[in-house]
KEMARLO-512810 format. One record per residue (C-alpha): residue number from 0; residue in one letter; x, y, z. Coordinates in nm, 4 decimals. Layout:
<recs>
<rec pos="NUM" code="A" c1="X" c2="Y" c3="Z"/>
...
</recs>
This chain:
<recs>
<rec pos="0" code="X" c1="-2.9629" c2="-4.5409" c3="-0.9827"/>
<rec pos="1" code="X" c1="-2.7033" c2="-4.6599" c3="-1.1838"/>
<rec pos="2" code="X" c1="-2.3591" c2="-4.6141" c3="-1.0944"/>
<rec pos="3" code="X" c1="-2.2534" c2="-4.4018" c3="-1.3229"/>
<rec pos="4" code="X" c1="-2.5008" c2="-4.1138" c3="-1.1496"/>
<rec pos="5" code="X" c1="-2.2346" c2="-4.1339" c3="-0.7925"/>
<rec pos="6" code="X" c1="-1.9798" c2="-4.0079" c3="-1.0340"/>
<rec pos="7" code="X" c1="-2.0924" c2="-3.7733" c3="-1.3023"/>
<rec pos="8" code="X" c1="-2.3282" c2="-3.5490" c3="-1.0799"/>
<rec pos="9" code="X" c1="-2.0310" c2="-3.4751" c3="-0.8477"/>
<rec pos="10" code="X" c1="-1.8165" c2="-3.3311" c3="-1.0889"/>
<rec pos="11" code="X" c1="-2.0683" c2="-3.2025" c3="-1.2526"/>
<rec pos="12" code="X" c1="-2.1566" c2="-2.9522" c3="-0.9147"/>
<rec pos="13" code="X" c1="-1.8117" c2="-2.9472" c3="-0.8076"/>
<rec pos="14" code="X" c1="-1.7509" c2="-2.8181" c3="-1.2409"/>
<rec pos="15" code="X" c1="-2.1062" c2="-2.5818" c3="-1.1156"/>
<rec pos="16" code="X" c1="-1.8816" c2="-2.4765" c3="-0.8609"/>
<rec pos="17" code="X" c1="-1.5196" c2="-2.3943" c3="-0.9200"/>
<rec pos="18" code="X" c1="-1.6561" c2="-2.2305" c3="-1.2576"/>
<rec pos="19" code="X" c1="-1.8789" c2="-1.9562" c3="-1.0718"/>
<rec pos="20" code="X" c1="-1.6317" c2="-1.9395" c3="-0.7737"/>
<rec pos="21" code="X" c1="-1.3367" c2="-1.8250" c3="-0.9979"/>
<rec pos="22" code="X" c1="-1.6157" c2="-1.6032" c3="-1.2102"/>
<rec pos="23" code="X" c1="-1.6856" c2="-1.4803" c3="-0.9200"/>
<rec pos="24" code="X" c1="-1.3335" c2="-1.3773" c3="-0.7867"/>
<rec pos="25" code="X" c1="-1.2401" c2="-1.2892" c3="-1.1787"/>
<rec pos="26" code="X" c1="-1.5957" c2="-0.9856" c3="-1.1400"/>
<rec pos="27" code="X" c1="-1.3900" c2="-0.8628" c3="-0.8013"/>
<rec pos="28" code="X" c1="-1.1558" c2="-0.6768" c3="-1.0820"/>
<rec pos="29" code="X" c1="-1.2828" c2="-0.7919" c3="-1.4103"/>
<rec pos="30" code="X" c1="-1.4332" c2="-0.5717" c3="-1.6076"/>
<rec pos="31" code="X" c1="-1.2070" c2="-0.2866" c3="-1.5080"/>
<rec pos="32" code="X" c1="-1.3659" c2="0.0004" c3="-1.7407"/>
<rec pos="33" code="X" c1="-1.7793" c2="0.0092" c3="-1.6528"/>
<rec pos="34" code="X" c1="-1.9398" c2="-0.1528" c3="-1.9728"/>
<rec pos="35" code="X" c1="-2.3273" c2="-0.2492" c3="-2.0782"/>
<rec pos="36" code="X" c1="-2.4422" c2="-0.6159" c3="-2.1349"/>
<rec pos="37" code="X" c1="-2.8194" c2="-0.6985" c3="-2.2297"/>
<rec pos="38" code="X" c1="-2.8710" c2="-0.3205" c3="-2.1346"/>
<rec pos="39" code="X" c1="-2.7147" c2="-0.3732" c3="-1.8077"/>
<rec pos="40" code="X" c1="-2.3930" c2="-0.2119" c3="-1.6487"/>
<rec pos="41" code="X" c1="-2.1000" c2="-0.4079" c3="-1.5723"/>
<rec pos="42" code="X" c1="-1.7531" c2="-0.3037" c3="-1.3672"/>
<rec pos="43" code="X" c1="-1.5593" c2="-0.5171" c3="-1.1252"/>
<rec pos="44" code="X" c1="-1.6004" c2="-0.4137" c3="-0.7849"/>
<rec pos="45" code="X" c1="-1.3193" c2="-0.3278" c3="-0.6515"/>
<rec pos="46" code="X" c1="-1.2875" c2="-0.0695" c3="-0.9745"/>
<rec pos="47" code="X" c1="-1.6541" c2="0.0580" c3="-0.9875"/>
<rec pos="48" code="X" c1="-1.5469" c2="0.1226" c3="-0.5412"/>
<rec pos="49" code="X" c1="-1.2133" c2="0.2531" c3="-0.6259"/>
<rec pos="50" code="X" c1="-1.2565" c2="0.6103" c3="-0.4915"/>
<rec pos="51" code="X" c1="-1.4601" c2="0.4554" c3="-0.1563"/>
<rec pos="52" code="X" c1="-1.1575" c2="0.1569" c3="-0.0904"/>
<rec pos="53" code="X" c1="-0.9493" c2="0.4755" c3="-0.1511"/>
<rec pos="54" code="X" c1="-1.1224" c2="0.6762" c3="0.1362"/>
<rec pos="55" code="X" c1="-1.1346" c2="0.3983" c3="0.3768"/>
<rec pos="56" code="X" c1="-0.7597" c2="0.3085" c3="0.3499"/>
<rec pos="57" code="X" c1="-0.6684" c2="0.6737" c3="0.3864"/>
<rec pos="58" code="X" c1="-0.8895" c2="0.6908" c3="0.7034"/>
<rec pos="59" code="X" c1="-0.7425" c2="0.3198" c3="0.8953"/>
<rec pos="60" code="X" c1="-0.3624" c2="0.4892" c3="0.7813"/>
<rec pos="61" code="X" c1="-0.3906" c2="0.8282" c3="0.8361"/>
<rec pos="62" code="X" c1="-0.6154" c2="0.7413" c3="1.1922"/>
<rec pos="63" code="X" c1="-0.4808" c2="0.4493" c3="1.2602"/>
<rec pos="64" code="X" c1="-0.1855" c2="0.3360" c3="1.2050"/>
<rec pos="65" code="X" c1="0.0067" c2="0.6807" c3="1.1089"/>
<rec pos="66" code="X" c1="-0.1038" c2="0.9591" c3="1.2531"/>
<rec pos="67" code="X" c1="0.0877" c2="1.2653" c3="1.2801"/>
<rec pos="68" code="X" c1="0.2090" c2="1.1591" c3="1.6328"/>
<rec pos="69" code="X" c1="0.3938" c2="0.8521" c3="1.5347"/>
<rec pos="70" code="X" c1="0.5612" c2="1.1340" c3="1.2305"/>
<rec pos="71" code="X" c1="0.6651" c2="1.3608" c3="1.5363"/>
<rec pos="72" code="X" c1="0.7912" c2="1.0720" c3="1.7940"/>
<rec pos="73" code="X" c1="1.0212" c2="0.9946" c3="1.4532"/>
<rec pos="74" code="X" c1="1.0975" c2="1.3129" c3="1.4509"/>
<rec pos="75" code="X" c1="1.2697" c2="1.3953" c3="1.7296"/>
<rec pos="76" code="X" c1="1.4433" c2="1.0691" c3="1.7540"/>
<rec pos="77" code="X" c1="1.6608" c2="1.2070" c3="1.4020"/>
<rec pos="78" code="X" c1="1.9765" c2="1.2730" c3="1.4753"/>
<rec pos="79" code="X" c1="2.0280" c2="1.6513" c3="1.3998"/>
<rec pos="80" code="X" c1="2.3741" c2="1.7359" c3="1.4964"/>
<rec pos="81" code="X" c1="2.4325" c2="1.5256" c3="1.2200"/>
<rec pos="82" code="X" c1="2.1671" c2="1.6193" c3="1.0137"/>
<rec pos="83" code="X" c1="2.2552" c2="1.9479" c3="1.0243"/>
<rec pos="84" code="X" c1="2.6304" c2="1.8714" c3="1.0327"/>
<rec pos="85" code="X" c1="2.5977" c2="1.6999" c3="0.6836"/>
<rec pos="86" code="X" c1="2.4335" c2="2.0168" c3="0.4825"/>
<rec pos="87" code="X" c1="2.6593" c2="2.2092" c3="0.6080"/>
<rec pos="88" code="X" c1="2.9636" c2="2.0459" c3="0.5256"/>
<rec pos="89" code="X" c1="2.7854" c2="2.0231" c3="0.1887"/>
<rec pos="90" code="X" c1="2.7881" c2="2.3970" c3="0.1447"/>
<rec pos="91" code="X" c1="3.0817" c2="2.4618" c3="0.3340"/>
<rec pos="92" code="X" c1="3.2600" c2="2.2012" c3="0.0443"/>
<rec pos="93" code="X" c1="3.1375" c2="2.4305" c3="-0.2608"/>
<rec pos="94" code="X" c1="3.2062" c2="2.8039" c3="-0.0539"/>
<rec pos="95" code="X" c1="3.5378" c2="2.7075" c3="0.0442"/>
<rec pos="96" code="X" c1="3.6371" c2="2.5458" c3="-0.3470"/>
<rec pos="97" code="X" c1="3.4842" c2="2.9311" c3="-0.4332"/>
<rec pos="98" code="X" c1="3.7356" c2="3.0229" c3="-0.1474"/>
<rec pos="99" code="X" c1="4.0568" c2="2.8586" c3="-0.2430"/>
<rec pos="100" code="X" c1="4.0275" c2="3.0217" c3="-0.6025"/>
<rec pos="101" code="X" c1="4.0857" c2="3.4084" c3="-0.4688"/>
<rec pos="102" code="X" c1="4.4876" c2="3.4477" c3="-0.4646"/>
<rec pos="103" code="X" c1="4.5851" c2="3.5950" c3="-0.0777"/>
<rec pos="104" code="X" c1="4.2644" c2="3.4291" c3="0.0636"/>
<rec pos="105" code="X" c1="4.3381" c2="3.0445" c3="-0.0143"/>
<rec pos="106" code="X" c1="4.6556" c2="3.0211" c3="0.2592"/>
<rec pos="107" code="X" c1="4.4530" c2="3.1117" c3="0.5497"/>
<rec pos="108" code="X" c1="4.1654" c2="2.8399" c3="0.4753"/>
<rec pos="109" code="X" c1="4.3092" c2="2.5699" c3="0.6516"/>
<rec pos="110" code="X" c1="4.1226" c2="2.2269" c3="0.6830"/>
<rec pos="111" code="X" c1="4.1476" c2="2.3371" c3="1.1544"/>
<rec pos="112" code="X" c1="3.9893" c2="2.6701" c3="1.0676"/>
<rec pos="113" code="X" c1="3.7236" c2="2.4571" c3="0.8314"/>
<rec pos="114" code="X" c1="3.6099" c2="2.2188" c3="1.0909"/>
<rec pos="115" code="X" c1="3.6575" c2="2.5464" c3="1.3781"/>
<rec pos="116" code="X" c1="3.3797" c2="2.7358" c3="1.1044"/>
<rec pos="117" code="X" c1="3.1581" c2="2.3904" c3="1.0736"/>
<rec pos="118" code="X" c1="3.1307" c2="2.2659" c3="1.4558"/>
<rec pos="119" code="X" c1="3.0952" c2="2.7028" c3="1.5661"/>
<rec pos="120" code="X" c1="2.7535" c2="2.6997" c3="1.2474"/>
<rec pos="121" code="X" c1="2.6464" c2="2.3551" c3="1.3672"/>
<rec pos="122" code="X" c1="2.6245" c2="2.4524" c3="1.7760"/>
<rec pos="123" code="X" c1="2.4371" c2="2.7953" c3="1.6800"/>
<rec pos="124" code="X" c1="2.1768" c2="2.5566" c3="1.4707"/>
<rec pos="125" code="X" c1="2.1113" c2="2.2945" c3="1.7895"/>
<rec pos="126" code="X" c1="2.1386" c2="2.6061" c3="2.0561"/>
<rec pos="127" code="X" c1="1.7477" c2="2.6475" c3="1.9283"/>
<rec pos="128" code="X" c1="1.6910" c2="2.2049" c3="1.8390"/>
<rec pos="129" code="X" c1="1.3964" c2="2.2209" c3="2.0784"/>
<rec pos="130" code="X" c1="1.2768" c2="2.4967" c3="1.9183"/>
<rec pos="131" code="X" c1="1.3724" c2="2.3837" c3="1.5309"/>
<rec pos="132" code="X" c1="1.1912" c2="2.0512" c3="1.6391"/>
<rec pos="133" code="X" c1="0.8738" c2="2.2207" c3="1.7324"/>
<rec pos="134" code="X" c1="0.9053" c2="2.4124" c3="1.4454"/>
<rec pos="135" code="X" c1="0.9287" c2="2.1471" c3="1.2240"/>
<rec pos="136" code="X" c1="0.6969" c2="1.9989" c3="1.3638"/>
<rec pos="137" code="X" c1="0.3775" c2="2.2669" c3="1.3558"/>
<rec pos="138" code="X" c1="0.4401" c2="2.2101" c3="1.0035"/>
<rec pos="139" code="X" c1="0.4000" c2="1.8986" c3="0.9631"/>
<rec pos="140" code="X" c1="0.0407" c2="1.9239" c3="1.2537"/>
<rec pos="141" code="X" c1="0.0081" c2="2.1676" c3="0.9316"/>
<rec pos="142" code="X" c1="0.0661" c2="2.0614" c3="0.6803"/>
<rec pos="143" code="X" c1="0.0821" c2="1.7192" c3="0.6744"/>
<rec pos="144" code="X" c1="-0.2253" c2="1.4683" c3="0.5605"/>
<rec pos="145" code="X" c1="-0.1461" c2="1.1628" c3="0.5659"/>
<rec pos="146" code="X" c1="-0.5012" c2="1.0183" c3="0.5143"/>
<rec pos="147" code="X" c1="-0.5652" c2="1.2384" c3="0.2467"/>
<rec pos="148" code="X" c1="-0.2639" c2="1.2081" c3="0.0910"/>
<rec pos="149" code="X" c1="-0.3308" c2="0.8251" c3="0.0902"/>
<rec pos="150" code="X" c1="-0.6464" c2="0.9177" c3="-0.0293"/>
<rec pos="151" code="X" c1="-0.4825" c2="1.0694" c3="-0.3217"/>
<rec pos="152" code="X" c1="-0.2326" c2="0.7452" c3="-0.4214"/>
<rec pos="153" code="X" c1="-0.4844" c2="0.4471" c3="-0.4119"/>
<rec pos="154" code="X" c1="-0.7462" c2="0.6716" c3="-0.5758"/>
<rec pos="155" code="X" c1="-0.5212" c2="0.7125" c3="-0.8514"/>
<rec pos="156" code="X" c1="-0.3936" c2="0.3387" c3="-0.8839"/>
<rec pos="157" code="X" c1="-0.4706" c2="0.2056" c3="-1.2206"/>
<rec pos="158" code="X" c1="-0.7024" c2="-0.0492" c3="-1.2229"/>
<rec pos="159" code="X" c1="-0.4760" c2="-0.2707" c3="-1.3134"/>
<rec pos="160" code="X" c1="-0.1856" c2="-0.1905" c3="-1.0905"/>
<rec pos="161" code="X" c1="-0.4830" c2="-0.2177" c3="-0.7893"/>
<rec pos="162" code="X" c1="-0.5316" c2="-0.5878" c3="-0.9274"/>
<rec pos="163" code="X" c1="-0.1838" c2="-0.7441" c3="-0.8826"/>
<rec pos="164" code="X" c1="-0.1248" c2="-0.5113" c3="-0.5316"/>
<rec pos="165" code="X" c1="-0.4530" c2="-0.7533" c3="-0.4026"/>
<rec pos="166" code="X" c1="-0.3465" c2="-1.0595" c3="-0.6389"/>
<rec pos="167" code="X" c1="0.0031" c2="-0.9959" c3="-0.5091"/>
<rec pos="168" code="X" c1="-0.1330" c2="-1.0167" c3="-0.1178"/>
<rec pos="169" code="X" c1="-0.4377" c2="-1.2856" c3="-0.1459"/>
<rec pos="170" code="X" c1="-0.3576" c2="-1.4750" c3="-0.4515"/>
<rec pos="171" code="X" c1="-0.3771" c2="-1.8222" c3="-0.2381"/>
<rec pos="172" code="X" c1="-0.6613" c2="-1.7259" c3="-0.0808"/>
<rec pos="173" code="X" c1="-0.8899" c2="-1.6686" c3="-0.3949"/>
<rec pos="174" code="X" c1="-0.7624" c2="-1.9586" c3="-0.5839"/>
<rec pos="175" code="X" c1="-0.8831" c2="-2.1345" c3="-0.1959"/>
<rec pos="176" code="X" c1="-1.1519" c2="-2.0144" c3="-0.2499"/>
<rec pos="177" code="X" c1="-1.1328" c2="-2.1071" c3="-0.6083"/>
<rec pos="178" code="X" c1="-1.1112" c2="-2.4590" c3="-0.4849"/>
<rec pos="179" code="X" c1="-1.3327" c2="-2.4822" c3="-0.2091"/>
<rec pos="180" code="X" c1="-1.6100" c2="-2.3967" c3="-0.5149"/>
<rec pos="181" code="X" c1="-1.4904" c2="-2.7104" c3="-0.6033"/>
<rec pos="182" code="X" c1="-1.4993" c2="-2.9173" c3="-0.3088"/>
<rec pos="183" code="X" c1="-1.8392" c2="-2.8069" c3="-0.1942"/>
<rec pos="184" code="X" c1="-2.0134" c2="-2.8104" c3="-0.5294"/>
<rec pos="185" code="X" c1="-1.8630" c2="-3.1642" c3="-0.5653"/>
<rec pos="186" code="X" c1="-2.0469" c2="-3.2224" c3="-0.1350"/>
<rec pos="187" code="X" c1="-2.3860" c2="-3.1106" c3="-0.2912"/>
<rec pos="188" code="X" c1="-2.3150" c2="-3.3250" c3="-0.6054"/>
<rec pos="189" code="X" c1="-2.3071" c2="-3.6308" c3="-0.3471"/>
<rec pos="190" code="X" c1="-2.6084" c2="-3.5261" c3="-0.0723"/>
<rec pos="191" code="X" c1="-2.7618" c2="-3.4931" c3="-0.4504"/>
<rec pos="192" code="X" c1="-2.7439" c2="-3.8259" c3="-0.5300"/>
<rec pos="193" code="X" c1="-2.7726" c2="-3.9891" c3="-0.2380"/>
<rec pos="194" code="X" c1="-3.1278" c2="-3.8487" c3="-0.1382"/>
<rec pos="195" code="X" c1="-3.2232" c2="-3.9462" c3="-0.5209"/>
<rec pos="196" code="X" c1="-3.1249" c2="-4.2797" c3="-0.4532"/>
<rec pos="197" code="X" c1="-3.3022" c2="-4.2870" c3="-0.1042"/>
<rec pos="198" code="X" c1="-3.6057" c2="-4.1712" c3="-0.2827"/>
<rec pos="199" code="X" c1="-3.5764" c2="-4.4673" c3="-0.5492"/>
<rec pos="200" code="X" c1="-3.4848" c2="-4.7095" c3="-0.3161"/>
<rec pos="201" code="X" c1="-3.8130" c2="-4.6749" c3="-0.1179"/>
</recs>
C-alpha cells in the first residue's frame, strides 16, 4: 500500500468526523424556524423542543432550586424595621413639605417632632410584625408560582437568545465535540488503513 494512504485516509476520516459533528451541533439550534426541504420538515432540536424544555426547567427551578419555602425563609431574614422606616420616611418627607407651607403650622413641625412621629408609626406597624410576615407568606403561597414564571420566561425567549445563552455556557464543550469528531475520524481512518495493509500483506 502506498504511503500516501496513511495520510489521506485518516485525513478524510478526520474531515468527515469534524464536519458531521459540526453539523450535528449546528442542528441543535438551526434552523430556528421550521423549514421544509425535499418534503421533510426540519427545525433545530432546541427551538423545536423549547416549550417542553421551558416546562422542564420551570419544574426543576420551582421544585428543587427555588421553591416558596426558600422565598419565605428569605423574607423572614429581611429587616422589616429598616424597610418600614424607609417607606415612612419617604411618605413623611412629602407630607411635611406640604405642611410647612401652611402659615402657623410649619413652625410647629420640628425635626424632633417628625422623628417622634416616625418612630411611633414604625413601632405601631412592627407590633404586628409576626402577623405581617405571616400575611406576606400567605400572599406568596397563594400567588407566586415559581415554576410557571420560569417556564413562561424560557418559553418566551427568542430562539436566537436561547441559542446565545446555551453557547455562553457550553461553547467550549460544543467545540470539543467538533474536535473529538475529527480525532475519532482520524483514528478510524488509521484503523482502516491498518486493516487494509494487513489484508494486502497476506
